[in-house]
GUMARDREN-757527 format. One record per residue (C-alpha): residue number from 0; residue in three letters; x negated, y, z negated. Coordinates in Angstrom, 3 decimals, padded with zeros to 6 digits. Example, Ala and Ser with C-alpha at 12.3 -4.5 7.8 and 13.67 -1.06 7.14 Angstrom:
BEGIN
<pos = 0; code = ALA; east = -012.300; north = -004.500; up = -007.800>;
<pos = 1; code = SER; east = -013.670; north = -001.060; up = -007.140>;
//
This chain:
BEGIN
<pos = 0; code = MET; east = -130.094; north = 181.546; up = -098.463>;
<pos = 1; code = LYS; east = -129.933; north = 177.743; up = -098.518>;
<pos = 2; code = TYR; east = -126.996; north = 177.925; up = -100.924>;
<pos = 3; code = LYS; east = -125.104; north = 180.268; up = -098.547>;
<pos = 4; code = LEU; east = -125.808; north = 177.970; up = -095.597>;
<pos = 5; code = VAL; east = -124.401; north = 174.977; up = -097.463>;
<pos = 6; code = LEU; east = -121.294; north = 176.967; up = -098.358>;
<pos = 7; code = PHE; east = -120.853; north = 178.030; up = -094.709>;
<pos = 8; code = VAL; east = -121.129; north = 174.429; up = -093.477>;
<pos = 9; code = LEU; east = -118.640; north = 173.202; up = -096.067>;
<pos = 10; code = PHE; east = -116.228; north = 176.029; up = -095.249>;
<pos = 11; code = THR; east = -116.452; north = 175.322; up = -091.491>;
<pos = 12; code = PHE; east = -115.853; north = 171.608; up = -092.080>;
<pos = 13; code = PHE; east = -112.815; north = 172.424; up = -094.216>;
<pos = 14; code = ILE; east = -111.328; north = 174.713; up = -091.551>;
<pos = 15; code = PHE; east = -111.742; north = 172.173; up = -088.759>;
<pos = 16; code = LYS; east = -110.396; north = 169.401; up = -090.966>;
<pos = 17; code = THR; east = -107.335; north = 171.497; up = -091.858>;
<pos = 18; code = VAL; east = -106.616; north = 172.509; up = -088.263>;
<pos = 19; code = GLY; east = -107.047; north = 168.932; up = -087.109>;
<pos = 20; code = ALA; east = -104.631; north = 167.717; up = -089.752>;
<pos = 21; code = GLN; east = -102.014; north = 170.303; up = -088.745>;
<pos = 22; code = SER; east = -102.286; north = 169.824; up = -084.976>;
<pos = 23; code = PRO; east = -100.022; north = 167.090; up = -083.561>;
<pos = 24; code = GLN; east = -102.024; north = 164.272; up = -082.057>;
<pos = 25; code = ILE; east = -101.589; north = 163.462; up = -078.383>;
<pos = 26; code = LEU; east = -101.089; north = 159.715; up = -078.422>;
<pos = 27; code = LYS; east = -100.579; north = 159.201; up = -074.719>;
<pos = 28; code = THR; east = -100.315; north = 161.193; up = -071.506>;
<pos = 29; code = ASP; east = -098.691; north = 159.690; up = -068.430>;
<pos = 30; code = THR; east = -098.606; north = 161.259; up = -064.993>;
<pos = 31; code = ILE; east = -095.796; north = 160.085; up = -062.728>;
<pos = 32; code = GLN; east = -095.350; north = 161.224; up = -059.153>;
<pos = 33; code = LYS; east = -092.319; north = 160.603; up = -056.969>;
<pos = 34; code = GLY; east = -091.999; north = 162.322; up = -053.640>;
<pos = 35; code = LYS; east = -093.094; north = 165.933; up = -053.945>;
<pos = 36; code = TYR; east = -092.580; north = 166.196; up = -057.715>;
<pos = 37; code = THR; east = -094.953; north = 165.248; up = -060.541>;
<pos = 38; code = LEU; east = -094.066; north = 164.766; up = -064.207>;
<pos = 39; code = ILE; east = -096.728; north = 164.843; up = -066.910>;
<pos = 40; code = PHE; east = -095.343; north = 163.157; up = -070.036>;
<pos = 41; code = ILE; east = -097.220; north = 163.897; up = -073.262>;
<pos = 42; code = ASN; east = -096.163; north = 161.893; up = -076.318>;
<pos = 43; code = GLN; east = -097.196; north = 162.885; up = -079.846>;
<pos = 44; code = ASP; east = -094.901; north = 160.400; up = -081.592>;
<pos = 45; code = ALA; east = -096.170; north = 156.860; up = -082.225>;
<pos = 46; code = SER; east = -092.636; north = 155.681; up = -083.032>;
<pos = 47; code = PHE; east = -090.991; north = 157.112; up = -079.913>;
<pos = 48; code = ASP; east = -088.898; north = 154.445; up = -078.195>;
<pos = 49; code = PRO; east = -090.504; north = 153.440; up = -074.859>;
<pos = 50; code = ALA; east = -087.060; north = 152.750; up = -073.408>;
<pos = 51; code = LEU; east = -085.939; north = 156.279; up = -074.331>;
<pos = 52; code = LYS; east = -089.075; north = 157.687; up = -072.761>;
<pos = 53; code = GLN; east = -088.321; north = 155.832; up = -069.536>;
<pos = 54; code = ARG; east = -084.739; north = 157.098; up = -069.529>;
<pos = 55; code = MET; east = -086.002; north = 160.659; up = -069.841>;
<pos = 56; code = ILE; east = -088.422; north = 160.130; up = -066.961>;
<pos = 57; code = THR; east = -085.667; north = 158.603; up = -064.826>;
<pos = 58; code = THR; east = -083.360; north = 161.508; up = -065.656>;
<pos = 59; code = PHE; east = -085.996; north = 164.014; up = -064.589>;
<pos = 60; code = PHE; east = -086.510; north = 162.384; up = -061.206>;
<pos = 61; code = THR; east = -082.738; north = 162.074; up = -060.752>;
<pos = 62; code = VAL; east = -081.669; north = 165.618; up = -061.591>;
<pos = 63; code = TYR; east = -084.673; north = 167.842; up = -060.868>;
<pos = 64; code = PRO; east = -084.744; north = 167.294; up = -057.089>;
<pos = 65; code = GLU; east = -080.979; north = 167.890; up = -056.950>;
<pos = 66; code = LEU; east = -081.222; north = 171.092; up = -058.971>;
<pos = 67; code = ALA; east = -084.069; north = 172.265; up = -056.757>;
<pos = 68; code = LYS; east = -082.096; north = 171.506; up = -053.593>;
<pos = 69; code = THR; east = -079.014; north = 173.295; up = -054.916>;
<pos = 70; code = TYR; east = -080.551; north = 176.373; up = -056.526>;
<pos = 71; code = ASN; east = -084.234; north = 176.927; up = -055.803>;
<pos = 72; code = ARG; east = -086.253; north = 174.925; up = -053.280>;
<pos = 73; code = LYS; east = -089.382; north = 176.856; up = -054.319>;
<pos = 74; code = THR; east = -089.267; north = 175.599; up = -057.896>;
<pos = 75; code = ALA; east = -092.404; north = 174.167; up = -059.534>;
<pos = 76; code = ARG; east = -093.616; north = 170.859; up = -058.118>;
<pos = 77; code = GLN; east = -095.276; north = 169.840; up = -061.409>;
<pos = 78; code = VAL; east = -093.481; north = 169.727; up = -064.761>;
<pos = 79; code = THR; east = -094.790; north = 168.767; up = -068.215>;
<pos = 80; code = PHE; east = -092.744; north = 167.145; up = -070.995>;
<pos = 81; code = ILE; east = -094.122; north = 167.226; up = -074.546>;
<pos = 82; code = ILE; east = -092.548; north = 165.020; up = -077.219>;
<pos = 83; code = ASP; east = -093.437; north = 167.194; up = -080.182>;
<pos = 84; code = THR; east = -093.365; north = 165.908; up = -083.765>;
<pos = 85; code = ALA; east = -093.711; north = 169.407; up = -085.240>;
<pos = 86; code = TYR; east = -091.098; north = 171.309; up = -083.203>;
<pos = 87; code = LYS; east = -088.092; north = 172.191; up = -085.373>;
<pos = 88; code = GLY; east = -085.564; north = 173.091; up = -082.673>;
<pos = 89; code = VAL; east = -084.049; north = 170.827; up = -080.030>;
<pos = 90; code = ALA; east = -086.038; north = 171.812; up = -076.955>;
<pos = 91; code = ALA; east = -087.652; north = 174.817; up = -075.318>;
<pos = 92; code = THR; east = -089.084; north = 175.572; up = -071.897>;
<pos = 93; code = ASP; east = -091.846; north = 177.939; up = -070.871>;
<pos = 94; code = ASN; east = -093.964; north = 178.103; up = -067.735>;
<pos = 95; code = GLY; east = -093.121; north = 174.616; up = -066.499>;
<pos = 96; code = ARG; east = -093.590; north = 172.968; up = -069.922>;
<pos = 97; code = VAL; east = -090.641; north = 171.419; up = -071.731>;
<pos = 98; code = THR; east = -091.149; north = 170.872; up = -075.459>;
<pos = 99; code = ILE; east = -088.685; north = 168.371; up = -076.903>;
<pos = 100; code = SER; east = -088.251; north = 167.608; up = -080.593>;
<pos = 101; code = SER; east = -089.015; north = 163.962; up = -081.305>;
<pos = 102; code = SER; east = -086.899; north = 164.280; up = -084.450>;
<pos = 103; code = TRP; east = -083.872; north = 165.367; up = -082.394>;
<pos = 104; code = MET; east = -084.260; north = 162.505; up = -079.933>;
<pos = 105; code = HIS; east = -084.552; north = 159.992; up = -082.800>;
<pos = 106; code = LYS; east = -081.258; north = 161.323; up = -084.183>;
<pos = 107; code = ARG; east = -079.536; north = 161.767; up = -080.802>;
<pos = 108; code = PRO; east = -081.036; north = 159.235; up = -078.378>;
<pos = 109; code = GLU; east = -078.069; north = 159.544; up = -076.010>;
<pos = 110; code = ASP; east = -078.683; north = 163.270; up = -075.560>;
<pos = 111; code = ILE; east = -080.751; north = 162.571; up = -072.461>;
<pos = 112; code = ASP; east = -079.337; north = 165.584; up = -070.657>;
<pos = 113; code = VAL; east = -081.292; north = 167.942; up = -072.840>;
<pos = 114; code = VAL; east = -083.684; north = 167.201; up = -069.959>;
<pos = 115; code = THR; east = -081.139; north = 168.491; up = -067.426>;
<pos = 116; code = HIS; east = -080.570; north = 171.747; up = -069.319>;
<pos = 117; code = GLU; east = -084.270; north = 172.412; up = -069.846>;
<pos = 118; code = VAL; east = -085.473; north = 171.635; up = -066.326>;
<pos = 119; code = MET; east = -082.727; north = 173.899; up = -065.000>;
<pos = 120; code = HIS; east = -084.596; north = 176.700; up = -066.790>;
<pos = 121; code = ILE; east = -087.643; north = 175.817; up = -064.697>;
<pos = 122; code = VAL; east = -085.525; north = 175.958; up = -061.551>;
<pos = 123; code = GLN; east = -084.042; north = 179.298; up = -062.656>;
<pos = 124; code = ASP; east = -087.498; north = 180.884; up = -062.867>;
<pos = 125; code = TYR; east = -086.122; north = 184.338; up = -063.699>;
<pos = 126; code = GLY; east = -089.427; north = 185.646; up = -065.037>;
<pos = 127; code = GLU; east = -089.089; north = 188.987; up = -066.811>;
<pos = 128; code = SER; east = -085.460; north = 189.206; up = -065.779>;
<pos = 129; code = THR; east = -083.272; north = 192.121; up = -066.797>;
<pos = 130; code = GLY; east = -080.275; north = 189.815; up = -066.699>;
<pos = 131; code = PRO; east = -078.442; north = 188.830; up = -069.894>;
<pos = 132; code = GLY; east = -079.758; north = 185.854; up = -071.841>;
<pos = 133; code = TRP; east = -076.244; north = 184.555; up = -072.438>;
<pos = 134; code = LEU; east = -075.779; north = 184.153; up = -068.683>;
<pos = 135; code = THR; east = -079.123; north = 182.372; up = -068.300>;
<pos = 136; code = GLU; east = -078.122; north = 179.810; up = -070.929>;
<pos = 137; code = GLY; east = -074.584; north = 179.562; up = -069.572>;
<pos = 138; code = ILE; east = -075.879; north = 178.685; up = -066.105>;
<pos = 139; code = ALA; east = -078.220; north = 176.062; up = -067.592>;
<pos = 140; code = ASP; east = -075.319; north = 174.407; up = -069.424>;
<pos = 141; code = TYR; east = -073.144; north = 174.676; up = -066.299>;
<pos = 142; code = ALA; east = -075.902; north = 172.773; up = -064.484>;
<pos = 143; code = ARG; east = -075.910; north = 170.176; up = -067.270>;
<pos = 144; code = TYR; east = -072.142; north = 169.797; up = -066.865>;
<pos = 145; code = LYS; east = -072.388; north = 169.386; up = -063.079>;
<pos = 146; code = PHE; east = -075.573; north = 167.311; up = -062.793>;
<pos = 147; code = GLY; east = -075.899; north = 165.570; up = -066.175>;
<pos = 148; code = VAL; east = -076.205; north = 161.793; up = -066.166>;
<pos = 149; code = ASN; east = -075.192; north = 160.897; up = -069.736>;
<pos = 150; code = ASN; east = -072.989; north = 163.663; up = -071.135>;
<pos = 151; code = GLU; east = -070.078; north = 161.423; up = -072.030>;
<pos = 152; code = ALA; east = -072.208; north = 158.966; up = -074.014>;
<pos = 153; code = ALA; east = -073.846; north = 161.902; up = -075.776>;
<pos = 154; code = LYS; east = -070.386; north = 163.246; up = -076.677>;
<pos = 155; code = TRP; east = -071.335; north = 166.484; up = -074.921>;
<pos = 156; code = ALA; east = -068.556; north = 168.414; up = -073.197>;
<pos = 157; code = LEU; east = -067.465; north = 171.936; up = -072.408>;
<pos = 158; code = PRO; east = -065.298; north = 173.245; up = -075.266>;
<pos = 159; code = ALA; east = -061.641; north = 174.092; up = -074.908>;
<pos = 160; code = TYR; east = -060.893; north = 177.815; up = -074.838>;
<pos = 161; code = LYS; east = -060.320; north = 179.539; up = -078.188>;
<pos = 162; code = SER; east = -059.259; north = 183.112; up = -078.810>;
<pos = 163; code = THR; east = -062.341; north = 183.618; up = -081.002>;
<pos = 164; code = GLN; east = -064.657; north = 183.005; up = -078.052>;
<pos = 165; code = ASN; east = -066.214; north = 185.571; up = -075.723>;
<pos = 166; code = TYR; east = -068.016; north = 185.235; up = -072.413>;
<pos = 167; code = ASP; east = -071.346; north = 186.217; up = -073.973>;
<pos = 168; code = ASN; east = -071.308; north = 183.364; up = -076.512>;
<pos = 169; code = ALA; east = -073.725; north = 181.647; up = -074.087>;
<pos = 170; code = TYR; east = -074.315; north = 177.919; up = -073.565>;
<pos = 171; code = ARG; east = -071.158; north = 175.799; up = -073.245>;
<pos = 172; code = VAL; east = -068.651; north = 178.624; up = -073.783>;
<pos = 173; code = THR; east = -070.174; north = 180.634; up = -070.952>;
<pos = 174; code = ALA; east = -070.573; north = 177.471; up = -068.855>;
<pos = 175; code = ARG; east = -066.833; north = 176.789; up = -069.040>;
<pos = 176; code = PHE; east = -066.099; north = 180.386; up = -068.045>;
<pos = 177; code = LEU; east = -068.393; north = 179.930; up = -065.038>;
<pos = 178; code = LEU; east = -066.636; north = 176.672; up = -064.156>;
<pos = 179; code = TRP; east = -063.293; north = 178.489; up = -064.240>;
<pos = 180; code = MET; east = -064.652; north = 181.182; up = -061.917>;
<pos = 181; code = GLU; east = -065.949; north = 178.515; up = -059.534>;
<pos = 182; code = GLU; east = -062.527; north = 176.856; up = -059.429>;
<pos = 183; code = LYS; east = -060.146; north = 179.798; up = -059.695>;
<pos = 184; code = VAL; east = -061.965; north = 182.963; up = -058.575>;
<pos = 185; code = LYS; east = -064.925; north = 182.527; up = -056.239>;
<pos = 186; code = PRO; east = -066.437; north = 179.177; up = -055.275>;
<pos = 187; code = GLY; east = -070.227; north = 179.369; up = -055.164>;
<pos = 188; code = ILE; east = -070.463; north = 182.242; up = -057.639>;
<pos = 189; code = VAL; east = -072.890; north = 180.392; up = -059.944>;
<pos = 190; code = LYS; east = -075.338; north = 179.888; up = -057.100>;
<pos = 191; code = THR; east = -075.056; north = 183.574; up = -056.179>;
<pos = 192; code = LEU; east = -075.569; north = 184.735; up = -059.770>;
<pos = 193; code = ASP; east = -078.558; north = 182.434; up = -060.144>;
<pos = 194; code = ALA; east = -080.171; north = 183.792; up = -056.958>;
<pos = 195; code = GLN; east = -079.614; north = 187.400; up = -058.022>;
<pos = 196; code = LEU; east = -081.091; north = 186.780; up = -061.463>;
<pos = 197; code = ARG; east = -084.173; north = 185.234; up = -059.846>;
<pos = 198; code = LYS; east = -084.532; north = 188.167; up = -057.426>;
<pos = 199; code = HIS; east = -083.862; north = 190.668; up = -060.243>;
<pos = 200; code = THR; east = -080.982; north = 192.226; up = -058.298>;
<pos = 201; code = PHE; east = -078.290; north = 191.317; up = -060.834>;
<pos = 202; code = THR; east = -076.594; north = 194.257; up = -062.569>;
<pos = 203; code = ASP; east = -073.425; north = 194.740; up = -064.597>;
<pos = 204; code = ALA; east = -071.781; north = 195.834; up = -061.346>;
<pos = 205; code = THR; east = -072.438; north = 192.401; up = -059.789>;
<pos = 206; code = TRP; east = -069.238; north = 190.929; up = -061.203>;
<pos = 207; code = LYS; east = -067.039; north = 193.559; up = -059.548>;
<pos = 208; code = LYS; east = -068.926; north = 193.342; up = -056.252>;
<pos = 209; code = LEU; east = -068.450; north = 189.566; up = -056.136>;
<pos = 210; code = THR; east = -064.924; north = 189.232; up = -057.555>;
<pos = 211; code = GLY; east = -063.281; north = 192.661; up = -057.556>;
<pos = 212; code = LYS; east = -063.179; north = 192.635; up = -061.360>;
<pos = 213; code = THR; east = -065.543; north = 193.487; up = -064.207>;
<pos = 214; code = VAL; east = -066.705; north = 190.659; up = -066.442>;
<pos = 215; code = ASP; east = -064.348; north = 191.914; up = -069.191>;
<pos = 216; code = GLU; east = -061.424; north = 191.866; up = -066.763>;
<pos = 217; code = LEU; east = -062.393; north = 188.365; up = -065.635>;
<pos = 218; code = TRP; east = -062.517; north = 187.173; up = -069.228>;
<pos = 219; code = LYS; east = -059.073; north = 188.640; up = -069.905>;
<pos = 220; code = THR; east = -057.657; north = 186.756; up = -066.920>;
<pos = 221; code = TYR; east = -059.427; north = 183.601; up = -068.048>;
<pos = 222; code = SER; east = -058.038; north = 183.922; up = -071.574>;
<pos = 223; code = GLU; east = -054.489; north = 184.111; up = -070.166>;
<pos = 224; code = ASP; east = -054.905; north = 180.825; up = -068.275>;
<pos = 225; code = PRO; east = -058.198; north = 179.054; up = -069.045>;
<pos = 226; code = SER; east = -057.254; north = 175.717; up = -067.499>;
<pos = 227; code = VAL; east = -059.925; north = 174.010; up = -065.405>;
//
């Protein structure tokens, strides 16, 4: 019995030690409030540049209120940023929490407007939307294009049209298509699409109701003259 107890204690210690070693350590948590918005900044990276951190905070308080005013005044008042040393992507957003890869920001410190794209997802707040994911990401990159503070320095831009593209490629390809519609078809369409996606009233028929054309017909027209 004593032997089994010793084994159990050793096993429990090993499990906790292993989990502790695998879990990123929270080095510092800052809470910053400006006006009606609060940012909780959690840093797991001891080597993260304090100046870069401040730029990200400044970007949040620059773009988030503007995005809220433009698209969704009922957006979350509190947002959390996590500088994650284990995350392998670039960034991801869920339920008001933005996880950002510390590795990515070390490699691309000028890519500050990853903040703009990700907090637009918070503003979108589509929930269990039946809308297409490519449109969700396209709107977020359109918002980055319109509201971003450092796109040029980050060498981030909307791509020129290519015949190999399609409207459902998402991200920047879709964002440029949306920009073209704003300029050449129906000003304000992005705001309308965003509102419908949030209210879950968007359908495939939305394009024709708003523009008189299906999305395939719009893309064909765009491909014939994609200038913006």
